[in-house]
ROVOLUM-94719 format. One record per residue: residue number from 1; residue in three letters; x, y, z of N, C-alpha, C in turn. Coordinates in steps of 0.001 Angstrom, whole numbers, always signed. Example, Ala and Ser with C-alpha at 12.3 -4.5 7.8 and 13.67 -1.06 7.14 Angstrom:
<nodes>
node n:1; res:ALA; nu:+13190; nv:-5690; nw:+7800; cau:+12300; cav:-4500; caw:+7800; cu:+13200; cv:-3300; cw:+7800
node n:2; res:SER; nu:+12850; nv:-2250; nw:+7080; cau:+13670; cav:-1060; caw:+7140; cu:+12900; cv:+30; cw:+7870
</nodes>
This chain:
<nodes>
node n:1; res:MET; nu:-89739; nv:+119583; nw:-65829; cau:-88310; cav:+119392; caw:-66333; cu:-87959; cv:+119444; cw:-67624
node n:2; res:GLY; nu:-86539; nv:+119725; nw:-67902; cau:-86426; cav:+120093; caw:-69610; cu:-85686; cv:+119006; cw:-70375
node n:3; res:PRO; nu:-85437; nv:+119009; nw:-71219; cau:-85048; cav:+117890; caw:-72072; cu:-84011; cv:+116988; cw:-71658
node n:4; res:GLY; nu:-84248; nv:+115711; nw:-71509; cau:-83405; cav:+114848; caw:-70941; cu:-83390; cv:+114669; cw:-69478
node n:5; res:SER; nu:-84169; nv:+115386; nw:-68948; cau:-84079; cav:+115666; caw:-67175; cu:-84673; cv:+114287; cw:-66982
node n:6; res:PHE; nu:-84115; nv:+113881; nw:-65734; cau:-84723; cav:+112940; caw:-65008; cu:-86220; cv:+113097; cw:-64508
node n:7; res:GLY; nu:-87028; nv:+112094; nw:-64669; cau:-88432; cav:+112635; caw:-63995; cu:-89446; cv:+112646; cw:-65111
node n:8; res:GLU; nu:-89005; nv:+112410; nw:-66492; cau:-89907; cav:+112418; caw:-67537; cu:-89670; cv:+111232; cw:-68276
node n:9; res:ARG; nu:-90850; nv:+110975; nw:-69022; cau:-91289; cav:+109605; caw:-70094; cu:-90049; cv:+109868; cw:-71014
node n:10; res:ILE; nu:-89229; nv:+108284; nw:-71171; cau:-88385; cav:+108244; caw:-72384; cu:-88663; cv:+107322; cw:-73152
node n:11; res:ASP; nu:-88672; nv:+107728; nw:-74404; cau:-89007; cav:+106596; caw:-75331; cu:-87586; cv:+105989; cw:-75895
node n:12; res:VAL; nu:-87331; nv:+104596; nw:-75489; cau:-86137; cav:+104326; caw:-75587; cu:-85875; cv:+103537; cw:-76999
node n:13; res:GLY; nu:-87012; nv:+103131; nw:-77818; cau:-87086; cav:+102538; caw:-78934; cu:-87865; cv:+101223; cw:-78982
node n:14; res:HIS; nu:-87977; nv:+101034; nw:-80529; cau:-88803; cav:+99465; caw:-80321; cu:-87981; cv:+98502; cw:-79550
node n:15; res:ILE; nu:-89315; nv:+97917; nw:-79078; cau:-88599; cav:+96886; caw:-78124; cu:-88024; cv:+95411; cw:-78552
node n:16; res:ASP; nu:-88233; nv:+95298; nw:-79774; cau:-87600; cav:+94437; caw:-80565; cu:-86197; cv:+94805; cw:-80878
node n:17; res:ASP; nu:-85778; nv:+96054; nw:-81047; cau:-84525; cav:+96592; caw:-81437; cu:-83609; cv:+96465; cw:-79874
node n:18; res:VAL; nu:-84648; nv:+96662; nw:-78798; cau:-83807; cav:+96820; caw:-77440; cu:-83127; cv:+95280; cw:-77001
node n:19; res:ARG; nu:-84005; nv:+94551; nw:-77461; cau:-83823; cav:+93205; caw:-76900; cu:-82714; cv:+92890; cw:-77737
node n:20; res:LEU; nu:-82896; nv:+92838; nw:-79026; cau:-81801; cav:+92700; caw:-79901; cu:-80201; cv:+93233; cw:-79482
node n:21; res:ALA; nu:-80464; nv:+94378; nw:-78877; cau:-79060; cav:+95015; caw:-78445; cu:-78701; cv:+94656; cw:-77270
node n:22; res:ILE; nu:-79277; nv:+94023; nw:-76366; cau:-79061; cav:+93350; caw:-75015; cu:-78807; cv:+91958; cw:-75678
node n:23; res:ALA; nu:-78919; nv:+91294; nw:-76303; cau:-78638; cav:+90181; caw:-76917; cu:-77335; cv:+89921; cw:-77762
node n:24; res:LYS; nu:-77105; nv:+91073; nw:-78528; cau:-75923; cav:+91155; caw:-79466; cu:-74715; cv:+91655; cw:-78791
node n:25; res:GLU; nu:-75029; nv:+92593; nw:-77456; cau:-73871; cav:+93103; caw:-76618; cu:-73452; cv:+92002; cw:-75494
node n:26; res:GLY; nu:-74493; nv:+91241; nw:-75275; cau:-74377; cav:+90388; caw:-74117; cu:-74404; cv:+91199; cw:-72679
node n:27; res:LYS; nu:-74787; nv:+92164; nw:-72848; cau:-74757; cav:+93093; caw:-71463; cu:-75658; cv:+94063; cw:-71533
node n:28; res:PRO; nu:-76358; nv:+94323; nw:-70144; cau:-77346; cav:+95389; caw:-69894; cu:-77448; cv:+96430; cw:-71223
node n:29; res:HIS; nu:-78437; nv:+97194; nw:-71479; cau:-78423; cav:+98062; caw:-72344; cu:-78516; cv:+99580; cw:-71525
node n:30; res:TYR; nu:-77622; nv:+100391; nw:-71197; cau:-77384; cav:+101492; caw:-70237; cu:-78319; cv:+102659; cw:-71248
node n:31; res:ILE; nu:-79287; nv:+103445; nw:-70337; cau:-79829; cav:+104444; caw:-70737; cu:-79586; cv:+105769; cw:-69813
node n:32; res:ALA; nu:-78518; nv:+106380; nw:-70159; cau:-77900; cav:+107633; caw:-69588; cu:-79044; cv:+108283; cw:-68994
node n:33; res:GLU; nu:-79939; nv:+108982; nw:-69872; cau:-80701; cav:+109925; caw:-69542; cu:-81807; cv:+109327; cw:-68413
node n:34; res:ALA; nu:-81994; nv:+108206; nw:-68202; cau:-82962; cav:+107383; caw:-67681; cu:-82438; cv:+106882; cw:-66400
node n:35; res:ARG; nu:-80767; nv:+106837; nw:-66109; cau:-80354; cav:+106554; caw:-64980; cu:-80606; cv:+104926; cw:-64790
node n:36; res:SER; nu:-80566; nv:+104187; nw:-66052; cau:-81094; cav:+102910; caw:-65920; cu:-80305; cv:+101995; cw:-66595
node n:37; res:TYR; nu:-80592; nv:+100995; nw:-66559; cau:-80331; cav:+99843; caw:-67414; cu:-81471; cv:+98927; cw:-67630
node n:38; res:VAL; nu:-81470; nv:+98785; nw:-69131; cau:-82799; cav:+97448; caw:-69427; cu:-81855; cv:+96088; cw:-69500
node n:39; res:VAL; nu:-82295; nv:+95379; nw:-68972; cau:-82069; cav:+93779; caw:-68927; cu:-82887; cv:+92650; cw:-69082
node n:40; res:ALA; nu:-82202; nv:+91702; nw:-70050; cau:-83223; cav:+90806; caw:-70262; cu:-83662; cv:+89858; cw:-69046
node n:41; res:PHE; nu:-85070; nv:+89486; nw:-69085; cau:-85409; cav:+88985; caw:-67971; cu:-86230; cv:+87496; cw:-68553
node n:42; res:PRO; nu:-86013; nv:+86284; nw:-68232; cau:-86381; cav:+85528; caw:-68637; cu:-88052; cv:+85243; cw:-68489
node n:43; res:ALA; nu:-88942; nv:+85544; nw:-69674; cau:-90382; cav:+85789; caw:-69557; cu:-90801; cv:+84413; cw:-69174
node n:44; res:ASP; nu:-90279; nv:+83365; nw:-69115; cau:-91262; cav:+82191; caw:-68659; cu:-90885; cv:+82099; cw:-67099
node n:45; res:LEU; nu:-90262; nv:+82989; nw:-66659; cau:-89976; cav:+83182; caw:-65082; cu:-90817; cv:+84026; cw:-64701
node n:46; res:ALA; nu:-91514; nv:+84901; nw:-65346; cau:-92328; cav:+86002; caw:-65001; cu:-93584; cv:+85759; cw:-63718
node n:47; res:LYS; nu:-94167; nv:+84601; nw:-64178; cau:-95474; cav:+84117; caw:-63159; cu:-94822; cv:+83567; cw:-61928
node n:48; res:GLY; nu:-93343; nv:+83280; nw:-61901; cau:-93104; cav:+82464; caw:-60819; cu:-92316; cv:+83902; cw:-59939
node n:49; res:ALA; nu:-92388; nv:+85156; nw:-60351; cau:-91959; cav:+86477; caw:-59563; cu:-92887; cv:+87310; cw:-59243
node n:50; res:ILE; nu:-94126; nv:+86636; nw:-59124; cau:-95235; cav:+87457; caw:-58682; cu:-95119; cv:+87041; cw:-57267
node n:51; res:GLY; nu:-95565; nv:+88364; nw:-56203; cau:-95289; cav:+88528; caw:-54782; cu:-93954; cv:+88863; cw:-54759
node n:52; res:ASP; nu:-93171; nv:+88725; nw:-55699; cau:-91679; cav:+89286; caw:-55538; cu:-91328; cv:+90610; cw:-55792
node n:53; res:TYR; nu:-92015; nv:+90959; nw:-56758; cau:-91895; cav:+92415; caw:-57550; cu:-93159; cv:+93083; cw:-57460
node n:54; res:PRO; nu:-93116; nv:+93969; nw:-57805; cau:-94508; cav:+95114; caw:-57860; cu:-95127; cv:+94534; cw:-59099
node n:55; res:LYS; nu:-96676; nv:+94578; nw:-58474; cau:-97188; cav:+94364; caw:-59749; cu:-97270; cv:+95183; cw:-60815
node n:56; res:ASP; nu:-97085; nv:+96399; nw:-60854; cau:-96657; cav:+97302; caw:-61970; cu:-95524; cv:+96670; cw:-62585
node n:57; res:ALA; nu:-94739; nv:+96011; nw:-62289; cau:-93554; cav:+95780; caw:-63231; cu:-93966; cv:+94214; cw:-63764
node n:58; res:LEU; nu:-94661; nv:+93552; nw:-63245; cau:-94933; cav:+92137; caw:-64158; cu:-95457; cv:+92252; cw:-65671
node n:59; res:PRO; nu:-95727; nv:+93354; nw:-66161; cau:-95887; cav:+93202; caw:-67486; cu:-94555; cv:+93589; cw:-68147
node n:60; res:MET; nu:-93682; nv:+94111; nw:-67950; cau:-92814; cav:+94142; caw:-68538; cu:-91890; cv:+92662; cw:-68265
node n:61; res:LEU; nu:-91828; nv:+92316; nw:-66669; cau:-91542; cav:+90948; caw:-66762; cu:-91588; cv:+90024; cw:-67921
node n:62; res:GLU; nu:-93018; nv:+90074; nw:-67886; cau:-93424; cav:+88772; caw:-69181; cu:-93195; cv:+89216; cw:-70388
node n:63; res:ALA; nu:-93008; nv:+90334; nw:-70917; cau:-92220; cav:+90826; caw:-72084; cu:-90667; cv:+90530; cw:-72364
node n:64; res:GLY; nu:-90345; nv:+90182; nw:-71210; cau:-88638; cav:+89641; caw:-71288; cu:-87739; cv:+90669; cw:-70796
node n:65; res:VAL; nu:-88240; nv:+91717; nw:-70458; cau:-87216; cav:+92569; caw:-70062; cu:-87361; cv:+93526; cw:-68664
node n:66; res:ILE; nu:-86628; nv:+94049; nw:-67893; cau:-86677; cav:+94862; caw:-66911; cu:-85985; cv:+96026; cw:-66829
node n:67; res:VAL; nu:-86203; nv:+97049; nw:-66332; cau:-85488; cav:+98477; caw:-66314; cu:-85069; cv:+98646; cw:-64895
node n:68; res:LEU; nu:-83584; nv:+98607; nw:-64334; cau:-83401; cav:+98803; caw:-63210; cu:-82499; cv:+100328; cw:-62926
node n:69; res:TYR; nu:-83128; nv:+100755; nw:-61777; cau:-82594; cav:+101949; caw:-61686; cu:-81059; cv:+101957; cw:-61040
node n:70; res:GLN; nu:-80332; nv:+102534; nw:-61450; cau:-78903; cav:+102835; caw:-61038; cu:-78092; cv:+102635; cw:-59946
node n:71; res:ARG; nu:-79284; nv:+103049; nw:-58948; cau:-78952; cav:+103498; caw:-57406; cu:-78874; cv:+101873; cw:-56891
node n:72; res:CYS; nu:-77910; nv:+102225; nw:-55972; cau:-77810; cav:+100982; caw:-54943; cu:-78932; cv:+101206; cw:-53903
node n:73; res:THR; nu:-79550; nv:+100100; nw:-53393; cau:-80594; cav:+100410; caw:-52366; cu:-79671; cv:+100770; cw:-51159
node n:74; res:HIS; nu:-78587; nv:+100297; nw:-50748; cau:-78111; cav:+100856; caw:-49732; cu:-78141; cv:+102223; cw:-49238
node n:75; res:LEU; nu:-77080; nv:+103135; nw:-50286; cau:-76797; cav:+104470; caw:-49721; cu:-76983; cv:+105338; cw:-50782
node n:76; res:GLY; nu:-77074; nv:+104530; nw:-52210; cau:-77648; cav:+105306; caw:-53360; cu:-76232; cv:+105585; cw:-54264
node n:77; res:CYS; nu:-75235; nv:+104703; nw:-54174; cau:-73948; cav:+104831; caw:-55050; cu:-74675; cv:+104336; cw:-56558
node n:78; res:ARG; nu:-73881; nv:+104823; nw:-57388; cau:-74181; cav:+104243; caw:-58828; cu:-73550; cv:+103046; cw:-58924
node n:79; res:VAL; nu:-74382; nv:+102208; nw:-59083; cau:-73726; cav:+100558; caw:-59287; cu:-73445; cv:+99918; cw:-60712
node n:80; res:PRO; nu:-72173; nv:+99955; nw:-61109; cau:-72206; cav:+99530; caw:-62933; cu:-71954; cv:+98188; cw:-62687
node n:81; res:TRP; nu:-72227; nv:+97862; nw:-64037; cau:-72631; cav:+96252; caw:-64556; cu:-70971; cv:+95881; cw:-64514
node n:82; res:CYS; nu:-70439; nv:+94405; nw:-63832; cau:-69072; cav:+93980; caw:-63987; cu:-69124; cv:+93124; cw:-64720
node n:83; res:ALA; nu:-68688; nv:+93143; nw:-66142; cau:-68444; cav:+92387; caw:-67558; cu:-67984; cv:+90598; cw:-66872
node n:84; res:THR; nu:-67328; nv:+90742; nw:-66192; cau:-66458; cav:+89554; caw:-65837; cu:-67134; cv:+88457; cw:-64687
node n:85; res:SER; nu:-68312; nv:+89264; nw:-63916; cau:-69019; cav:+88439; caw:-63271; cu:-70682; cv:+88204; cw:-63754
node n:86; res:GLY; nu:-70674; nv:+89295; nw:-64389; cau:-72011; cav:+89244; caw:-65298; cu:-73507; cv:+89687; cw:-64362
node n:87; res:TRP; nu:-72550; nv:+90476; nw:-63140; cau:-73483; cav:+90977; caw:-62042; cu:-73404; cv:+92451; cw:-61944
node n:88; res:PHE; nu:-74414; nv:+93283; nw:-61358; cau:-74026; cav:+94646; caw:-61009; cu:-73123; cv:+94574; cw:-59494
node n:89; res:GLU; nu:-72287; nv:+95614; nw:-59477; cau:-71418; cav:+95415; caw:-58138; cu:-71484; cv:+97233; cw:-57790
node n:90; res:CYS; nu:-71454; nv:+96922; nw:-56491; cau:-71762; cav:+98424; caw:-56063; cu:-70532; cv:+98638; cw:-55435
node n:91; res:PRO; nu:-69609; nv:+99656; nw:-55949; cau:-68021; cav:+99815; caw:-55450; cu:-68035; cv:+100853; cw:-54076
node n:92; res:CYS; nu:-69178; nv:+101043; nw:-53912; cau:-69132; cav:+101927; caw:-52352; cu:-69045; cv:+100810; cw:-50953
node n:93; res:HIS; nu:-69836; nv:+99972; nw:-51274; cau:-70041; cav:+98839; caw:-49821; cu:-70119; cv:+97567; cw:-50262
node n:94; res:ASP; nu:-69734; nv:+97297; nw:-51638; cau:-69783; cav:+95727; caw:-51943; cu:-71244; cv:+95139; cw:-51899
node n:95; res:ALA; nu:-71970; nv:+95717; nw:-52241; cau:-73576; cav:+95243; caw:-52451; cu:-73329; cv:+94560; cw:-54170
node n:96; res:LYS; nu:-73496; nv:+93333; nw:-54128; cau:-73451; cav:+92528; caw:-55304; cu:-75255; cv:+92661; cw:-55726
node n:97; res:PHE; nu:-75636; nv:+92518; nw:-57014; cau:-76837; cav:+92337; caw:-57499; cu:-76841; cv:+91192; cw:-58870
node n:98; res:ASP; nu:-77468; nv:+90275; nw:-59100; cau:-77374; cav:+89617; caw:-60362; cu:-77914; cv:+90172; cw:-61689
node n:99; res:GLN; nu:-77975; nv:+89450; nw:-62502; cau:-78113; cav:+89920; caw:-64051; cu:-79663; cv:+90747; cw:-64267
node n:100; res:VAL; nu:-80573; nv:+90388; nw:-63142; cau:-81658; cav:+90867; caw:-63252; cu:-81990; cv:+91994; cw:-62025
node n:101; res:GLY; nu:-81050; nv:+92396; nw:-61411; cau:-80715; cav:+93191; caw:-59985; cu:-81643; cv:+92775; cw:-58723
node n:102; res:GLU; nu:-81288; nv:+91624; nw:-58419; cau:-81499; cav:+90743; caw:-57054; cu:-80674; cv:+90907; cw:-56399
node n:103; res:HIS; nu:-80827; nv:+91185; nw:-55070; cau:-79620; cav:+91215; caw:-54549; cu:-79009; cv:+89939; cw:-53927
node n:104; res:ARG; nu:-77837; nv:+89559; nw:-54124; cau:-77063; cav:+88505; caw:-54036; cu:-76296; cv:+89013; cw:-52627
node n:105; res:GLU; nu:-75181; nv:+89828; nw:-52156; cau:-74512; cav:+90004; caw:-51469; cu:-74416; cv:+91214; cw:-50775
node n:106; res:GLY; nu:-73890; nv:+91669; nw:-49753; cau:-73535; cav:+92793; caw:-49098; cu:-74943; cv:+93624; cw:-48433
node n:107; res:PRO; nu:-74641; nv:+94706; nw:-48123; cau:-75738; cav:+95311; caw:-47064; cu:-76874; cv:+96072; cw:-47859
node n:108; res:ALA; nu:-76916; nv:+95944; nw:-48999; cau:-78310; cav:+96628; caw:-49439; cu:-79482; cv:+95713; cw:-49022
node n:109; res:PRO; nu:-80604; nv:+96451; nw:-48662; cau:-81678; cav:+95988; caw:-47926; cu:-82585; cv:+95396; cw:-48940
node n:110; res:ARG; nu:-82476; nv:+95532; nw:-50192; cau:-83266; cav:+94494; caw:-51292; cu:-82581; cv:+94704; cw:-52547
node n:111; res:GLY; nu:-83061; nv:+94233; nw:-53494; cau:-82576; cav:+94300; caw:-55076; cu:-82976; cv:+95658; cw:-55551
node n:112; res:LEU; nu:-81995; nv:+96200; nw:-56879; cau:-82056; cav:+97017; caw:-57231; cu:-83838; cv:+97426; cw:-57759
node n:113; res:ASP; nu:-83861; nv:+98946; nw:-57426; cau:-84896; cav:+99633; caw:-57910; cu:-85824; cv:+99328; cw:-59094
node n:114; res:LEU; nu:-86672; nv:+99538; nw:-59609; cau:-86748; cav:+99361; caw:-60758; cu:-87859; cv:+100685; cw:-61465
node n:115; res:ILE; nu:-87137; nv:+101105; nw:-62791; cau:-87847; cav:+102415; caw:-63126; cu:-89329; cv:+101766; cw:-63704
node n:116; res:GLU; nu:-90229; nv:+102449; nw:-63486; cau:-91561; cav:+101919; caw:-64291; cu:-91899; cv:+101962; cw:-66219
node n:117; res:SER; nu:-91988; nv:+101260; nw:-66327; cau:-92112; cav:+101066; caw:-67966; cu:-93211; cv:+100462; cw:-68468
node n:118; res:SER; nu:-93166; nv:+100686; nw:-69749; cau:-94390; cav:+100039; caw:-70352; cu:-93866; cv:+100005; cw:-72046
node n:119; res:ILE; nu:-94832; nv:+99276; nw:-72675; cau:-94743; cav:+99137; caw:-74325; cu:-96062; cv:+99756; cw:-74804
node n:120; res:ASP; nu:-95518; nv:+101006; nw:-75271; cau:-96830; cav:+101341; caw:-76280; cu:-96322; cv:+101667; cw:-77745
node n:121; res:ASP; nu:-97270; nv:+100896; nw:-78672; cau:-97481; cav:+100974; caw:-79765; cu:-95814; cv:+100270; cw:-79934
node n:122; res:GLY; nu:-95460; nv:+99329; nw:-79736; cau:-94459; cav:+98049; caw:-79959; cu:-93015; cv:+99383; cw:-79255
node n:123; res:HIS; nu:-92770; nv:+100299; nw:-78586; cau:-91811; cav:+101023; caw:-77883; cu:-91872; cv:+100841; cw:-76610
node n:124; res:LEU; nu:-90507; nv:+100715; nw:-76130; cau:-90272; cav:+100459; caw:-74712; cu:-90277; cv:+102090; cw:-73875
node n:125; res:VAL; nu:-91039; nv:+102311; nw:-73178; cau:-91484; cav:+103437; caw:-72749; cu:-90579; cv:+103581; cw:-71294
node n:126; res:LEU; nu:-90321; nv:+104786; nw:-70633; cau:-89701; cav:+104436; caw:-69155; cu:-90104; cv:+105565; cw:-68840
node n:127; res:ASP; nu:-90829; nv:+105577; nw:-67302; cau:-91380; cav:+106715; caw:-66647; cu:-90242; cv:+107117; cw:-65657
node n:128; res:THR; nu:-89359; nv:+107784; nw:-65983; cau:-88322; cav:+108118; caw:-65118; cu:-88834; cv:+108807; cw:-63420
node n:129; res:GLY; nu:-89971; nv:+109261; nw:-63897; cau:-90594; cav:+109899; caw:-62334; cu:-91079; cv:+109019; cw:-61683
node n:130; res:SER; nu:-91218; nv:+107465; nw:-61902; cau:-91952; cav:+106513; caw:-60964; cu:-91047; cv:+105166; cw:-60749
node n:131; res:ILE; nu:-90596; nv:+105325; nw:-59876; cau:-89295; cav:+104468; caw:-59110; cu:-90242; cv:+103221; cw:-58357
node n:132; res:LEU; nu:-90183; nv:+102138; nw:-58883; cau:-90725; cav:+100849; caw:-58028; cu:-89760; cv:+100254; cw:-57212
node n:133; res:ARG; nu:-90159; nv:+99668; nw:-56063; cau:-89142; cav:+99139; caw:-55128; cu:-88865; cv:+97494; cw:-55828
node n:134; res:GLY; nu:-87457; nv:+97505; nw:-55388; cau:-87025; cav:+96353; caw:-55997; cu:-87085; cv:+95210; cw:-54781
node n:135; res:ALA; nu:-87184; nv:+94040; nw:-55903; cau:-87351; cav:+92352; caw:-55064; cu:-86607; cv:+92342; cw:-53692
node n:136; res:PRO; nu:-87186; nv:+91749; nw:-52849; cau:-87059; cav:+91523; caw:-51425; cu:-85698; cv:+90543; cw:-51185
node n:137; res:LEU; nu:-84840; nv:+90917; nw:-50194; cau:-83760; cav:+89780; caw:-49954; cu:-84414; cv:+88546; cw:-49866
node n:138; res:GLY; nu:-83592; nv:+87515; nw:-50781; cau:-84097; cav:+86396; caw:-50796; cu:-84702; cv:+85842; cw:-52132
node n:139; res:THR; nu:-85005; nv:+86813; nw:-52786; cau:-85586; cav:+86568; caw:-54358; cu:-84824; cv:+86078; cw:-54978
node n:140; res:ASN; nu:-84740; nv:+85028; nw:-55839; cau:-83781; cav:+84563; caw:-56424; cu:-84460; cv:+83763; cw:-57926
node n:141; res:THR; nu:-84775; nv:+84417; nw:-58675; cau:-85509; cav:+84214; caw:-59798; cu:-84940; cv:+83123; cw:-60812
node n:142; res:THR; nu:-83668; nv:+83700; nw:-61197; cau:-82915; cav:+83135; caw:-62055; cu:-81928; cv:+82186; cw:-61516
node n:143; res:HIS; nu:-81709; nv:+82344; nw:-60257; cau:-80878; cav:+81480; caw:-59820; cu:-78969; cv:+81308; cw:-60852
node n:144; res:GLN; nu:-78778; nv:+82747; nw:-60946; cau:-77977; cav:+83029; caw:-61800; cu:-76552; cv:+83120; cw:-60982
node n:145; res:PRO; nu:-75272; nv:+82119; nw:-61168; cau:-74045; cav:+82428; caw:-60230; cu:-73362; cv:+83328; cw:-60909
node n:146; res:PRO; nu:-72509; nv:+83932; nw:-60046; cau:-71627; cav:+84710; caw:-60825; cu:-70855; cv:+84243; cw:-62338
node n:147; res:ALA; nu:-70464; nv:+84572; nw:-63349; cau:-69861; cav:+83976; caw:-64401; cu:-68350; cv:+84084; cw:-64485
node n:148; res:GLY; nu:-67899; nv:+84833; nw:-63304; cau:-66512; cav:+84916; caw:-63620; cu:-66113; cv:+85651; cw:-62234
node n:149; res:PRO; nu:-64695; nv:+86584; nw:-62380; cau:-64465; cav:+87011; caw:-61154; cu:-65215; cv:+88262; cw:-60756
node n:150; res:PHE; nu:-65161; nv:+88818; nw:-59686; cau:-66072; cav:+89933; caw:-59134; cu:-65246; cv:+91287; cw:-59576
node n:151; res:CYS; nu:-65577; nv:+92200; nw:-60088; cau:-64732; cav:+93489; caw:-60586; cu:-64656; cv:+94425; cw:-59044
node n:152; res:VAL; nu:-65181; nv:+93994; nw:-57953; cau:-65339; cav:+94844; caw:-57000; cu:-64768; cv:+93740; cw:-55316
</nodes>
């Protein structure tokens, strides 16, 4: 695939800079060429996520980040971030996912899928050719209620 194409490895930058951008902006860091969001994941909750998340995602959870694929697991619509609720909300069929992409409401069969990622030499690298299955229904690692009104 050509430059910037989905299906390749993308170096997002130094992991500390990515974490800082998320904290400073107070919202997920969108990576357009990866069609994904990098979000903060409470590293202290990573061990509790074993069994709910694919094993290939656990090193990233322990590093305090997770990379969510922007497509709804219901019918594939792009799921935007809602600043008022602090959740991801699908405008097509009203599926809602919390700050770490875990399913909260609506017809989606699981949480948002994940882009396989790693930290190589301090850099966050996404493998957009490898999509990991999102957390199953009922997963509630962070227990985050909506922060305010829903957008959808």
